[in-house]
PyMOL Python script that loads the backbone (N, CA, C, O; Angstrom):
from pymol import cmd

cmd.read_pdbstr("""\
ATOM      1  N   UNK A   1      17.467  20.886  13.226  1.00  0.00           N
ATOM      2  CA  UNK A   1      17.026  21.371  11.839  1.00  0.00           C
ATOM      3  C   UNK A   1      16.470  20.097  11.155  1.00  0.00           C
ATOM      4  O   UNK A   1      17.177  19.117  10.920  1.00  0.00           O
ATOM      5  N   UNK A   2      15.174  20.179  10.855  1.00  0.00           N
ATOM      6  CA  UNK A   2      14.044  19.225  10.172  1.00  0.00           C
ATOM      7  C   UNK A   2      14.768  18.719   8.811  1.00  0.00           C
ATOM      8  O   UNK A   2      15.436  19.563   8.214  1.00  0.00           O
ATOM      9  N   UNK A   3      14.706  17.671   8.378  1.00  0.00           N
ATOM     10  CA  UNK A   3      15.169  17.351   6.936  1.00  0.00           C
ATOM     11  C   UNK A   3      13.511  17.329   6.186  1.00  0.00           C
ATOM     12  O   UNK A   3      12.456  16.871   6.625  1.00  0.00           O
ATOM     13  N   UNK A   4      13.847  18.076   4.810  1.00  0.00           N
ATOM     14  CA  UNK A   4      12.609  18.482   4.334  1.00  0.00           C
ATOM     15  C   UNK A   4      12.454  17.110   3.338  1.00  0.00           C
ATOM     16  O   UNK A   4      13.480  16.539   2.969  1.00  0.00           O
ATOM     17  N   UNK A   5      11.060  16.591   2.907  1.00  0.00           N
ATOM     18  CA  UNK A   5      10.770  15.253   1.997  1.00  0.00           C
ATOM     19  C   UNK A   5      10.681  16.268   0.678  1.00  0.00           C
ATOM     20  O   UNK A   5       9.966  17.269   0.631  1.00  0.00           O
ATOM     21  N   UNK A   6      11.393  15.886  -0.183  1.00  0.00           N
ATOM     22  CA  UNK A   6      10.774  16.514  -1.561  1.00  0.00           C
ATOM     23  C   UNK A   6      11.231  15.389  -2.662  1.00  0.00           C
ATOM     24  O   UNK A   6      11.948  14.398  -2.520  1.00  0.00           O
ATOM     25  N   UNK A   7      10.465  15.972  -3.959  1.00  0.00           N
ATOM     26  CA  UNK A   7      10.035  15.263  -5.082  1.00  0.00           C
ATOM     27  C   UNK A   7      10.294  13.526  -4.914  1.00  0.00           C
ATOM     28  O   UNK A   7       9.814  12.986  -3.917  1.00  0.00           O
ATOM     29  N   UNK A   8      10.668  13.121  -5.402  1.00  0.00           N
ATOM     30  CA  UNK A   8      11.432  11.676  -5.576  1.00  0.00           C
ATOM     31  C   UNK A   8      11.216  10.632  -4.423  1.00  0.00           C
ATOM     32  O   UNK A   8      10.764   9.488  -4.374  1.00  0.00           O
ATOM     33  N   UNK A   9      11.779  11.598  -3.440  1.00  0.00           N
ATOM     34  CA  UNK A   9      11.574  10.564  -2.137  1.00  0.00           C
ATOM     35  C   UNK A   9      10.289  10.584  -1.573  1.00  0.00           C
ATOM     36  O   UNK A   9       9.603   9.638  -1.185  1.00  0.00           O
ATOM     37  N   UNK A  10      10.071  11.700  -1.580  1.00  0.00           N
ATOM     38  CA  UNK A  10       8.388  12.153  -1.322  1.00  0.00           C
ATOM     39  C   UNK A  10       7.119  11.189  -2.229  1.00  0.00           C
ATOM     40  O   UNK A  10       6.094  10.646  -1.818  1.00  0.00           O
ATOM     41  N   UNK A  11       7.559  11.251  -3.226  1.00  0.00           N
ATOM     42  CA  UNK A  11       6.612  10.290  -4.243  1.00  0.00           C
ATOM     43  C   UNK A  11       7.006   8.757  -3.844  1.00  0.00           C
ATOM     44  O   UNK A  11       6.111   7.933  -3.656  1.00  0.00           O
ATOM     45  N   UNK A  12       7.918   8.527  -3.764  1.00  0.00           N
ATOM     46  CA  UNK A  12       8.007   6.821  -3.046  1.00  0.00           C
ATOM     47  C   UNK A  12       7.374   6.445  -1.874  1.00  0.00           C
ATOM     48  O   UNK A  12       6.626   5.502  -1.618  1.00  0.00           O
ATOM     49  N   UNK A  13       7.844   7.422  -1.160  1.00  0.00           N
ATOM     50  CA  UNK A  13       7.270   7.589   0.173  1.00  0.00           C
ATOM     51  C   UNK A  13       5.544   7.464   0.173  1.00  0.00           C
ATOM     52  O   UNK A  13       4.902   6.873   1.041  1.00  0.00           O
ATOM     53  N   UNK A  14       5.038   8.080  -0.865  1.00  0.00           N
ATOM     54  CA  UNK A  14       3.507   8.158  -0.924  1.00  0.00           C
ATOM     55  C   UNK A  14       3.122   7.048  -1.338  1.00  0.00           C
ATOM     56  O   UNK A  14       2.067   6.679  -0.823  1.00  0.00           O
ATOM     57  N   UNK A  15       3.824   5.977  -2.496  1.00  0.00           N
ATOM     58  CA  UNK A  15       3.656   5.039  -3.114  1.00  0.00           C
ATOM     59  C   UNK A  15       3.572   4.098  -1.813  1.00  0.00           C
ATOM     60  O   UNK A  15       2.498   3.508  -1.699  1.00  0.00           O
ATOM     61  N   UNK A  16       4.496   3.873  -0.854  1.00  0.00           N
ATOM     62  CA  UNK A  16       4.553   2.933   0.067  1.00  0.00           C
ATOM     63  C   UNK A  16       3.518   2.882   0.511  1.00  0.00           C
ATOM     64  O   UNK A  16       2.698   1.971   0.397  1.00  0.00           O
ATOM     65  N   UNK A  17       3.407   4.130   1.228  1.00  0.00           N
ATOM     66  CA  UNK A  17       1.806   4.439   1.959  1.00  0.00           C
ATOM     67  C   UNK A  17       0.354   3.895   1.458  1.00  0.00           C
ATOM     68  O   UNK A  17      -0.579   3.420   2.105  1.00  0.00           O
ATOM     69  N   UNK A  18       0.504   4.133   0.113  1.00  0.00           N
ATOM     70  CA  UNK A  18      -0.552   3.718  -0.842  1.00  0.00           C
ATOM     71  C   UNK A  18      -1.167   2.567  -0.760  1.00  0.00           C
ATOM     72  O   UNK A  18      -2.356   2.256  -0.690  1.00  0.00           O
ATOM     73  N   UNK A  19       0.283   1.700  -0.787  1.00  0.00           N
ATOM     74  CA  UNK A  19       0.327   0.082  -0.762  1.00  0.00           C
ATOM     75  C   UNK A  19      -0.104  -0.718   0.122  1.00  0.00           C
ATOM     76  O   UNK A  19      -0.538  -1.852  -0.080  1.00  0.00           O
ATOM     77  N   UNK A  20       0.053   0.148   1.706  1.00  0.00           N
ATOM     78  CA  UNK A  20      -0.051  -0.385   2.588  1.00  0.00           C
ATOM     79  C   UNK A  20      -1.474   0.129   2.982  1.00  0.00           C
ATOM     80  O   UNK A  20      -2.254  -0.746   3.358  1.00  0.00           O
ATOM     81  N   UNK A  21      -1.764   0.949   2.964  1.00  0.00           N
ATOM     82  CA  UNK A  21      -3.200   1.561   3.008  1.00  0.00           C
ATOM     83  C   UNK A  21      -4.105   1.100   2.796  1.00  0.00           C
ATOM     84  O   UNK A  21      -4.717   1.651   1.881  1.00  0.00           O
ATOM     85  N   UNK A  22      -4.661   0.102   3.305  1.00  0.00           N
ATOM     86  CA  UNK A  22      -5.972  -0.847   2.696  1.00  0.00           C
ATOM     87  C   UNK A  22      -7.062  -0.311   3.726  1.00  0.00           C
ATOM     88  O   UNK A  22      -6.803   0.293   4.766  1.00  0.00           O
ATOM     89  N   UNK A  23      -8.085  -0.575   3.342  1.00  0.00           N
ATOM     90  CA  UNK A  23      -9.354  -0.575   4.397  1.00  0.00           C
ATOM     91  C   UNK A  23      -9.582  -1.849   5.142  1.00  0.00           C
ATOM     92  O   UNK A  23      -9.351  -2.921   4.583  1.00  0.00           O
ATOM     93  N   UNK A  24     -10.028  -1.796   6.389  1.00  0.00           N
ATOM     94  CA  UNK A  24     -10.332  -2.956   7.207  1.00  0.00           C
ATOM     95  C   UNK A  24     -11.309  -3.510   6.193  1.00  0.00           C
ATOM     96  O   UNK A  24     -11.741  -2.926   5.198  1.00  0.00           O
ATOM     97  N   UNK A  25     -11.602  -4.819   6.640  1.00  0.00           N
ATOM     98  CA  UNK A  25     -12.557  -5.979   5.980  1.00  0.00           C
ATOM     99  C   UNK A  25     -13.978  -5.693   6.751  1.00  0.00           C
ATOM    100  O   UNK A  25     -13.973  -5.485   7.964  1.00  0.00           O
ATOM    101  N   UNK A  26     -15.032  -5.692   6.089  1.00  0.00           N
ATOM    102  CA  UNK A  26     -15.992  -6.251   6.886  1.00  0.00           C
ATOM    103  C   UNK A  26     -16.314  -7.314   7.371  1.00  0.00           C
ATOM    104  O   UNK A  26     -15.594  -8.306   7.251  1.00  0.00           O
ATOM    105  N   UNK A  27     -17.448  -7.333   8.013  1.00  0.00           N
ATOM    106  CA  UNK A  27     -17.586  -8.508   8.684  1.00  0.00           C
ATOM    107  C   UNK A  27     -18.322  -9.955   8.134  1.00  0.00           C
ATOM    108  O   UNK A  27     -18.721 -10.911   8.799  1.00  0.00           O
ATOM    109  N   UNK A  28     -18.342  -9.733   6.664  1.00  0.00           N
ATOM    110  CA  UNK A  28     -18.911 -10.903   5.810  1.00  0.00           C
ATOM    111  C   UNK A  28     -17.665 -11.652   5.851  1.00  0.00           C
ATOM    112  O   UNK A  28     -16.475 -11.388   6.023  1.00  0.00           O
ATOM    113  N   UNK A  29     -18.695 -13.152   5.532  1.00  0.00           N
ATOM    114  CA  UNK A  29     -17.757 -14.015   5.408  1.00  0.00           C
ATOM    115  C   UNK A  29     -16.628 -14.233   4.166  1.00  0.00           C
ATOM    116  O   UNK A  29     -16.830 -13.848   3.015  1.00  0.00           O
ATOM    117  N   UNK A  30     -15.756 -14.726   4.488  1.00  0.00           N
ATOM    118  CA  UNK A  30     -14.701 -14.471   3.306  1.00  0.00           C
ATOM    119  C   UNK A  30     -13.784 -13.075   3.169  1.00  0.00           C
ATOM    120  O   UNK A  30     -12.737 -13.147   2.525  1.00  0.00           O
ATOM    121  N   UNK A  31     -14.217 -11.705   3.826  1.00  0.00           N
ATOM    122  CA  UNK A  31     -13.661 -10.525   3.427  1.00  0.00           C
ATOM    123  C   UNK A  31     -11.998 -10.517   4.699  1.00  0.00           C
ATOM    124  O   UNK A  31     -10.881 -10.003   4.634  1.00  0.00           O
ATOM    125  N   UNK A  32     -12.607 -11.243   5.543  1.00  0.00           N
ATOM    126  CA  UNK A  32     -11.271 -11.086   6.478  1.00  0.00           C
ATOM    127  C   UNK A  32     -10.092 -11.721   6.044  1.00  0.00           C
ATOM    128  O   UNK A  32      -8.959 -11.249   6.141  1.00  0.00           O
ATOM    129  N   UNK A  33     -10.411 -12.844   5.546  1.00  0.00           N
ATOM    130  CA  UNK A  33      -9.306 -14.009   4.776  1.00  0.00           C
ATOM    131  C   UNK A  33      -8.873 -13.073   3.837  1.00  0.00           C
ATOM    132  O   UNK A  33      -7.669 -12.815   3.864  1.00  0.00           O
ATOM    133  N   UNK A  34      -9.958 -12.183   2.552  1.00  0.00           N
ATOM    134  CA  UNK A  34      -9.465 -11.533   1.405  1.00  0.00           C
ATOM    135  C   UNK A  34      -8.196 -10.375   1.953  1.00  0.00           C
ATOM    136  O   UNK A  34      -7.007 -10.255   1.654  1.00  0.00           O
ATOM    137  N   UNK A  35      -9.181  -9.570   2.962  1.00  0.00           N
ATOM    138  CA  UNK A  35      -7.757  -8.626   3.440  1.00  0.00           C
ATOM    139  C   UNK A  35      -7.021  -8.794   3.380  1.00  0.00           C
ATOM    140  O   UNK A  35      -6.291  -8.233   2.563  1.00  0.00           O
ATOM    141  N   UNK A  36      -6.440 -10.114   4.568  1.00  0.00           N
ATOM    142  CA  UNK A  36      -5.191 -10.581   5.055  1.00  0.00           C
ATOM    143  C   UNK A  36      -4.463 -10.921   3.768  1.00  0.00           C
ATOM    144  O   UNK A  36      -3.372 -10.355   3.722  1.00  0.00           O
ATOM    145  N   UNK A  37      -4.745 -11.710   2.658  1.00  0.00           N
ATOM    146  CA  UNK A  37      -4.306 -12.248   1.434  1.00  0.00           C
ATOM    147  C   UNK A  37      -3.527 -10.695   0.686  1.00  0.00           C
ATOM    148  O   UNK A  37      -2.359 -10.439   0.394  1.00  0.00           O
ATOM    149  N   UNK A  38      -4.743  -9.937   0.580  1.00  0.00           N
ATOM    150  CA  UNK A  38      -3.905  -8.544  -0.002  1.00  0.00           C
ATOM    151  C   UNK A  38      -3.004  -7.986   0.686  1.00  0.00           C
ATOM    152  O   UNK A  38      -1.942  -7.822   0.085  1.00  0.00           O
ATOM    153  N   UNK A  39      -3.068  -7.487   2.174  1.00  0.00           N
ATOM    154  CA  UNK A  39      -2.164  -7.308   2.524  1.00  0.00           C
ATOM    155  C   UNK A  39      -0.746  -7.733   2.910  1.00  0.00           C
ATOM    156  O   UNK A  39       0.159  -7.011   3.329  1.00  0.00           O
ATOM    157  N   UNK A  40      -0.736  -8.923   2.707  1.00  0.00           N
ATOM    158  CA  UNK A  40       0.089  -9.778   2.810  1.00  0.00           C
ATOM    159  C   UNK A  40       0.926  -9.308   1.529  1.00  0.00           C
ATOM    160  O   UNK A  40       1.888  -8.540   1.549  1.00  0.00           O
ATOM    161  N   UNK A  41       0.256 -10.043   0.204  1.00  0.00           N
ATOM    162  CA  UNK A  41       0.738  -9.324  -1.082  1.00  0.00           C
ATOM    163  C   UNK A  41       1.528  -7.845  -1.239  1.00  0.00           C
ATOM    164  O   UNK A  41       2.746  -7.735  -1.383  1.00  0.00           O
ATOM    165  N   UNK A  42       0.924  -7.146  -1.202  1.00  0.00           N
ATOM    166  CA  UNK A  42       1.057  -5.903  -0.774  1.00  0.00           C
ATOM    167  C   UNK A  42       2.324  -5.817  -0.005  1.00  0.00           C
ATOM    168  O   UNK A  42       3.384  -5.799  -0.631  1.00  0.00           O
ATOM    169  N   UNK A  43       2.317  -5.765   1.238  1.00  0.00           N
ATOM    170  CA  UNK A  43       3.690  -6.028   1.693  1.00  0.00           C
ATOM    171  C   UNK A  43       4.906  -6.527   1.222  1.00  0.00           C
ATOM    172  O   UNK A  43       5.976  -5.920   1.176  1.00  0.00           O
ATOM    173  N   UNK A  44       4.649  -7.771   0.846  1.00  0.00           N
ATOM    174  CA  UNK A  44       5.344  -8.370   0.150  1.00  0.00           C
ATOM    175  C   UNK A  44       6.146  -7.952  -0.757  1.00  0.00           C
ATOM    176  O   UNK A  44       7.357  -8.169  -0.734  1.00  0.00           O
ATOM    177  N   UNK A  45       5.330  -7.081  -1.965  1.00  0.00           N
ATOM    178  CA  UNK A  45       5.748  -6.435  -2.821  1.00  0.00           C
ATOM    179  C   UNK A  45       6.314  -5.068  -3.048  1.00  0.00           C
ATOM    180  O   UNK A  45       6.678  -4.645  -4.145  1.00  0.00           O
ATOM    181  N   UNK A  46       6.378  -4.071  -1.326  1.00  0.00           N
ATOM    182  CA  UNK A  46       6.793  -3.256  -0.944  1.00  0.00           C
ATOM    183  C   UNK A  46       8.210  -3.831  -0.250  1.00  0.00           C
ATOM    184  O   UNK A  46       9.217  -3.129  -0.351  1.00  0.00           O
ATOM    185  N   UNK A  47       8.251  -4.633   0.191  1.00  0.00           N
ATOM    186  CA  UNK A  47       9.376  -5.432   0.774  1.00  0.00           C
ATOM    187  C   UNK A  47      10.436  -5.651  -0.524  1.00  0.00           C
ATOM    188  O   UNK A  47      11.521  -5.075  -0.597  1.00  0.00           O
ATOM    189  N   UNK A  48       9.972  -6.490  -1.422  1.00  0.00           N
ATOM    190  CA  UNK A  48      11.022  -6.476  -2.550  1.00  0.00           C
ATOM    191  C   UNK A  48      11.342  -5.487  -3.184  1.00  0.00           C
ATOM    192  O   UNK A  48      12.384  -5.544  -3.838  1.00  0.00           O
ATOM    193  N   UNK A  49      10.625  -4.394  -3.187  1.00  0.00           N
ATOM    194  CA  UNK A  49      10.746  -3.047  -4.120  1.00  0.00           C
ATOM    195  C   UNK A  49      11.841  -2.221  -3.394  1.00  0.00           C
ATOM    196  O   UNK A  49      12.600  -1.442  -3.970  1.00  0.00           O
ATOM    197  N   UNK A  50      11.834  -2.528  -1.824  1.00  0.00           N
ATOM    198  CA  UNK A  50      12.491  -1.694  -1.457  1.00  0.00           C
ATOM    199  C   UNK A  50      14.214  -2.366  -0.960  1.00  0.00           C
ATOM    200  O   UNK A  50      15.311  -1.827  -0.810  1.00  0.00           O
ATOM    201  N   UNK A  51      13.710  -3.772  -0.828  1.00  0.00           N
ATOM    202  CA  UNK A  51      15.314  -4.400  -0.606  1.00  0.00           C
ATOM    203  C   UNK A  51      16.077  -4.223  -1.918  1.00  0.00           C
ATOM    204  O   UNK A  51      17.251  -3.944  -1.674  1.00  0.00           O
ATOM    205  N   UNK A  52      15.754  -4.303  -3.535  1.00  0.00           N
ATOM    206  CA  UNK A  52      15.737  -4.184  -4.658  1.00  0.00           C
ATOM    207  C   UNK A  52      16.490  -2.690  -4.953  1.00  0.00           C
ATOM    208  O   UNK A  52      17.491  -2.530  -5.652  1.00  0.00           O
ATOM    209  N   UNK A  53      15.839  -1.791  -4.333  1.00  0.00           N
ATOM    210  CA  UNK A  53      16.303  -0.500  -4.272  1.00  0.00           C
ATOM    211  C   UNK A  53      17.372   0.079  -3.730  1.00  0.00           C
ATOM    212  O   UNK A  53      17.796   1.191  -4.048  1.00  0.00           O
ATOM    213  N   UNK A  54      17.949  -0.819  -2.707  1.00  0.00           N
ATOM    214  CA  UNK A  54      18.458  -0.394  -1.153  1.00  0.00           C
ATOM    215  C   UNK A  54      19.933  -1.148  -2.170  1.00  0.00           C
ATOM    216  O   UNK A  54      20.997  -0.529  -2.142  1.00  0.00           O
ATOM    217  N   UNK A  55      19.854  -2.226  -2.846  1.00  0.00           N
ATOM    218  CA  UNK A  55      21.108  -3.016  -4.041  1.00  0.00           C
ATOM    219  C   UNK A  55      21.495  -1.727  -4.823  1.00  0.00           C
ATOM    220  O   UNK A  55      22.626  -1.260  -4.693  1.00  0.00           O
ATOM    221  N   UNK A  56      20.809  -1.296  -5.425  1.00  0.00           N
ATOM    222  CA  UNK A  56      20.814  -0.295  -6.141  1.00  0.00           C
ATOM    223  C   UNK A  56      22.113   0.462  -5.986  1.00  0.00           C
ATOM    224  O   UNK A  56      22.192   0.753  -4.792  1.00  0.00           O
ATOM    225  N   UNK A  57      23.413   1.020  -6.788  1.00  0.00           N
ATOM    226  CA  UNK A  57      24.138   1.908  -6.730  1.00  0.00           C
ATOM    227  C   UNK A  57      23.793   3.663  -7.208  1.00  0.00           C
ATOM    228  O   UNK A  57      24.366   4.657  -6.763  1.00  0.00           O
ATOM    229  N   UNK A  58      23.104   3.633  -7.846  1.00  0.00           N
ATOM    230  CA  UNK A  58      22.062   4.813  -7.928  1.00  0.00           C
ATOM    231  C   UNK A  58      20.634   4.593  -8.701  1.00  0.00           C
ATOM    232  O   UNK A  58      20.408   4.523  -9.909  1.00  0.00           O
ATOM    233  N   UNK A  59      19.552   4.488  -7.323  1.00  0.00           N
ATOM    234  CA  UNK A  59      18.065   4.109  -7.846  1.00  0.00           C
ATOM    235  C   UNK A  59      17.702   5.409  -8.365  1.00  0.00           C
ATOM    236  O   UNK A  59      18.028   6.554  -8.051  1.00  0.00           O
ATOM    237  N   UNK A  60      16.798   4.829  -9.406  1.00  0.00           N
ATOM    238  CA  UNK A  60      15.624   5.958  -9.756  1.00  0.00           C
ATOM    239  C   UNK A  60      14.415   5.650  -9.203  1.00  0.00           C
ATOM    240  O   UNK A  60      13.676   4.730  -9.554  1.00  0.00           O
ATOM    241  N   UNK A  61      14.158   6.768  -7.972  1.00  0.00           N
ATOM    242  CA  UNK A  61      13.385   6.800  -7.455  1.00  0.00           C
ATOM    243  C   UNK A  61      12.287   7.001  -8.322  1.00  0.00           C
ATOM    244  O   UNK A  61      11.496   6.062  -8.236  1.00  0.00           O
ATOM    245  N   UNK A  62      12.031   7.650  -8.919  1.00  0.00           N
ATOM    246  CA  UNK A  62      10.909   7.994 -10.289  1.00  0.00           C
ATOM    247  C   UNK A  62      10.589   7.118 -10.411  1.00  0.00           C
ATOM    248  O   UNK A  62       9.580   6.821  -9.772  1.00  0.00           O
ATOM    249  N   UNK A  63      11.204   6.086 -11.304  1.00  0.00           N
ATOM    250  CA  UNK A  63      10.811   4.798 -11.895  1.00  0.00           C
ATOM    251  C   UNK A  63      10.160   3.693 -10.855  1.00  0.00           C
ATOM    252  O   UNK A  63       9.365   2.828 -11.224  1.00  0.00           O
ATOM    253  N   UNK A  64      10.761   3.907  -9.088  1.00  0.00           N
ATOM    254  CA  UNK A  64      10.648   2.668  -8.412  1.00  0.00           C
ATOM    255  C   UNK A  64       9.125   3.213  -7.766  1.00  0.00           C
ATOM    256  O   UNK A  64       8.349   2.457  -7.182  1.00  0.00           O
ATOM    257  N   UNK A  65       8.909   4.479  -7.968  1.00  0.00           N
ATOM    258  CA  UNK A  65       7.588   5.110  -7.260  1.00  0.00           C
ATOM    259  C   UNK A  65       6.624   4.410  -8.185  1.00  0.00           C
ATOM    260  O   UNK A  65       5.727   3.760  -7.649  1.00  0.00           O
ATOM    261  N   UNK A  66       6.698   4.461  -9.758  1.00  0.00           N
ATOM    262  CA  UNK A  66       5.858   4.115 -10.283  1.00  0.00           C
ATOM    263  C   UNK A  66       5.741   2.618 -10.738  1.00  0.00           C
ATOM    264  O   UNK A  66       4.670   2.185 -11.163  1.00  0.00           O
ATOM    265  N   UNK A  67       6.880   1.822 -10.639  1.00  0.00           N
ATOM    266  CA  UNK A  67       6.406   0.679 -10.348  1.00  0.00           C
ATOM    267  C   UNK A  67       5.940   0.327  -9.204  1.00  0.00           C
ATOM    268  O   UNK A  67       5.322  -0.731  -9.325  1.00  0.00           O
ATOM    269  N   UNK A  68       5.946   0.703  -8.180  1.00  0.00           N
ATOM    270  CA  UNK A  68       5.244   0.184  -7.107  1.00  0.00           C
ATOM    271  C   UNK A  68       3.807   0.454  -7.256  1.00  0.00           C
ATOM    272  O   UNK A  68       3.011  -0.474  -7.402  1.00  0.00           O
ATOM    273  N   UNK A  69       3.453   1.650  -7.225  1.00  0.00           N
ATOM    274  CA  UNK A  69       2.210   2.180  -7.940  1.00  0.00           C
ATOM    275  C   UNK A  69       1.526   1.482  -8.836  1.00  0.00           C
ATOM    276  O   UNK A  69       0.342   1.204  -8.643  1.00  0.00           O
ATOM    277  N   UNK A  70       2.191   1.107  -9.940  1.00  0.00           N
ATOM    278  CA  UNK A  70       1.592  -0.018 -10.992  1.00  0.00           C
ATOM    279  C   UNK A  70       1.127  -1.563 -10.261  1.00  0.00           C
ATOM    280  O   UNK A  70       0.114  -2.202 -10.547  1.00  0.00           O
ATOM    281  N   UNK A  71       2.050  -1.891  -9.372  1.00  0.00           N
ATOM    282  CA  UNK A  71       1.713  -3.322  -8.702  1.00  0.00           C
ATOM    283  C   UNK A  71       0.749  -2.919  -7.389  1.00  0.00           C
ATOM    284  O   UNK A  71       0.169  -3.836  -6.807  1.00  0.00           O
ATOM    285  N   UNK A  72       0.630  -1.911  -7.054  1.00  0.00           N
ATOM    286  CA  UNK A  72      -0.602  -1.842  -6.133  1.00  0.00           C
ATOM    287  C   UNK A  72      -1.940  -1.417  -7.071  1.00  0.00           C
ATOM    288  O   UNK A  72      -3.080  -1.677  -6.685  1.00  0.00           O
ATOM    289  N   UNK A  73      -1.757  -0.961  -7.921  1.00  0.00           N
ATOM    290  CA  UNK A  73      -3.108  -0.959  -8.793  1.00  0.00           C
ATOM    291  C   UNK A  73      -3.403  -2.615  -9.572  1.00  0.00           C
ATOM    292  O   UNK A  73      -4.480  -3.141  -9.853  1.00  0.00           O
ATOM    293  N   UNK A  74      -2.369  -2.992  -9.711  1.00  0.00           N
ATOM    294  CA  UNK A  74      -2.499  -4.516  -9.939  1.00  0.00           C
ATOM    295  C   UNK A  74      -3.346  -5.500  -9.009  1.00  0.00           C
ATOM    296  O   UNK A  74      -3.777  -6.588  -9.391  1.00  0.00           O
ATOM    297  N   UNK A  75      -3.513  -4.991  -7.798  1.00  0.00           N
ATOM    298  CA  UNK A  75      -3.826  -5.839  -6.594  1.00  0.00           C
ATOM    299  C   UNK A  75      -4.793  -4.866  -6.009  1.00  0.00           C
ATOM    300  O   UNK A  75      -4.479  -4.169  -5.045  1.00  0.00           O
ATOM    301  N   UNK A  76      -5.973  -4.807  -6.583  1.00  0.00           N
ATOM    302  CA  UNK A  76      -7.234  -3.794  -5.918  1.00  0.00           C
ATOM    303  C   UNK A  76      -7.699  -4.795  -4.856  1.00  0.00           C
ATOM    304  O   UNK A  76      -7.572  -6.010  -4.699  1.00  0.00           O
ATOM    305  N   UNK A  77      -8.385  -3.634  -4.082  1.00  0.00           N
ATOM    306  CA  UNK A  77      -9.516  -3.957  -2.931  1.00  0.00           C
ATOM    307  C   UNK A  77     -10.633  -5.011  -3.707  1.00  0.00           C
ATOM    308  O   UNK A  77     -11.273  -4.526  -4.639  1.00  0.00           O
ATOM    309  N   UNK A  78     -10.858  -6.349  -3.358  1.00  0.00           N
ATOM    310  CA  UNK A  78     -12.010  -7.069  -3.510  1.00  0.00           C
ATOM    311  C   UNK A  78     -12.779  -7.333  -3.151  1.00  0.00           C
ATOM    312  O   UNK A  78     -13.814  -7.576  -3.770  1.00  0.00           O
ATOM    313  N   UNK A  79     -12.488  -7.443  -1.214  1.00  0.00           N
ATOM    314  CA  UNK A  79     -13.714  -7.312  -0.604  1.00  0.00           C
ATOM    315  C   UNK A  79     -14.605  -6.359  -0.076  1.00  0.00           C
ATOM    316  O   UNK A  79     -14.056  -5.265  -0.209  1.00  0.00           O
ATOM    317  N   UNK A  80     -15.580  -6.243   0.396  1.00  0.00           N
ATOM    318  CA  UNK A  80     -16.434  -5.209   0.946  1.00  0.00           C
ATOM    319  C   UNK A  80     -15.847  -4.612   2.205  1.00  0.00           C
ATOM    320  O   UNK A  80     -15.884  -5.265   3.248  1.00  0.00           O
ATOM    321  N   UNK A  81     -15.236  -3.250   2.158  1.00  0.00           N
ATOM    322  CA  UNK A  81     -14.527  -2.521   3.373  1.00  0.00           C
ATOM    323  C   UNK A  81     -15.671  -2.381   4.396  1.00  0.00           C
ATOM    324  O   UNK A  81     -16.818  -2.156   4.010  1.00  0.00           O
ATOM    325  N   UNK A  82     -15.414  -2.492   5.473  1.00  0.00           N
ATOM    326  CA  UNK A  82     -16.090  -1.907   7.060  1.00  0.00           C
ATOM    327  C   UNK A  82     -16.620  -0.683   6.963  1.00  0.00           C
ATOM    328  O   UNK A  82     -15.999   0.363   7.154  1.00  0.00           O
ATOM    329  N   UNK A  83     -17.487  -0.758   6.740  1.00  0.00           N
ATOM    330  CA  UNK A  83     -18.432   0.462   7.050  1.00  0.00           C
ATOM    331  C   UNK A  83     -18.870   0.761   8.751  1.00  0.00           C
ATOM    332  O   UNK A  83     -19.900   0.170   9.073  1.00  0.00           O
ATOM    333  N   UNK A  84     -18.301   1.494   9.725  1.00  0.00           N
ATOM    334  CA  UNK A  84     -19.099   1.918  11.274  1.00  0.00           C
ATOM    335  C   UNK A  84     -20.267   2.158  10.882  1.00  0.00           C
ATOM    336  O   UNK A  84     -20.689   2.609   9.817  1.00  0.00           O
ATOM    337  N   UNK A  85     -21.031   1.653  12.297  1.00  0.00           N
ATOM    338  CA  UNK A  85     -22.455   1.736  12.304  1.00  0.00           C
ATOM    339  C   UNK A  85     -22.870   3.862  12.087  1.00  0.00           C
ATOM    340  O   UNK A  85     -22.261   4.844  12.511  1.00  0.00           O
ATOM    341  N   UNK A  86     -23.686   3.775  11.549  1.00  0.00           N
ATOM    342  CA  UNK A  86     -23.717   5.563  11.606  1.00  0.00           C
ATOM    343  C   UNK A  86     -24.905   6.051  12.943  1.00  0.00           C
ATOM    344  O   UNK A  86     -25.877   5.307  13.067  1.00  0.00           O
ATOM    345  N   UNK A  87     -24.833   6.897  13.604  1.00  0.00           N
ATOM    346  CA  UNK A  87     -25.343   7.522  14.795  1.00  0.00           C
ATOM    347  C   UNK A  87     -26.777   7.015  14.152  1.00  0.00           C
ATOM    348  O   UNK A  87     -27.070   6.860  12.967  1.00  0.00           O
ATOM    349  N   UNK A  88     -27.612   6.800  15.402  1.00  0.00           N
ATOM    350  CA  UNK A  88     -28.570   6.357  15.210  1.00  0.00           C
ATOM    351  C   UNK A  88     -29.002   5.004  14.648  1.00  0.00           C
ATOM    352  O   UNK A  88     -30.066   4.481  14.981  1.00  0.00           O
ATOM    353  N   UNK A  89     -28.241   4.516  13.881  1.00  0.00           N
ATOM    354  CA  UNK A  89     -28.579   2.803  13.548  1.00  0.00           C
ATOM    355  C   UNK A  89     -28.102   1.879  14.421  1.00  0.00           C
ATOM    356  O   UNK A  89     -26.905   1.804  14.701  1.00  0.00           O
ATOM    357  N   UNK A  90     -29.179   0.968  15.002  1.00  0.00           N
ATOM    358  CA  UNK A  90     -28.896  -0.017  16.010  1.00  0.00           C
ATOM    359  C   UNK A  90     -29.268  -0.999  15.687  1.00  0.00           C
ATOM    360  O   UNK A  90     -29.124  -1.983  16.413  1.00  0.00           O
TER     361      UNK A  90
END
""", "prot")
cmd.dss("prot")
cmd.show_as("cartoon", "prot")
cmd.util.cbc("prot")
cmd.orient("prot")
């Protein structure tokens, strides 16, 4: 029997996925460095949040998901995302 993800658990997992789902950088100078800095910042925040959550006897998953979403919004993509060449462009 498969477990069903519901409500707060699903919301928390969606917040984690959104925090870690950042676009690849363009090939412009500095974009790759900005990408790696953002990825490091967001993964560190997710790790800190999850470890803190595991230490709580009765975690508030709704609060934790909102907290992570707030931190993700505070660290937006500031570089130019990669755009694959369109068919016919060469």
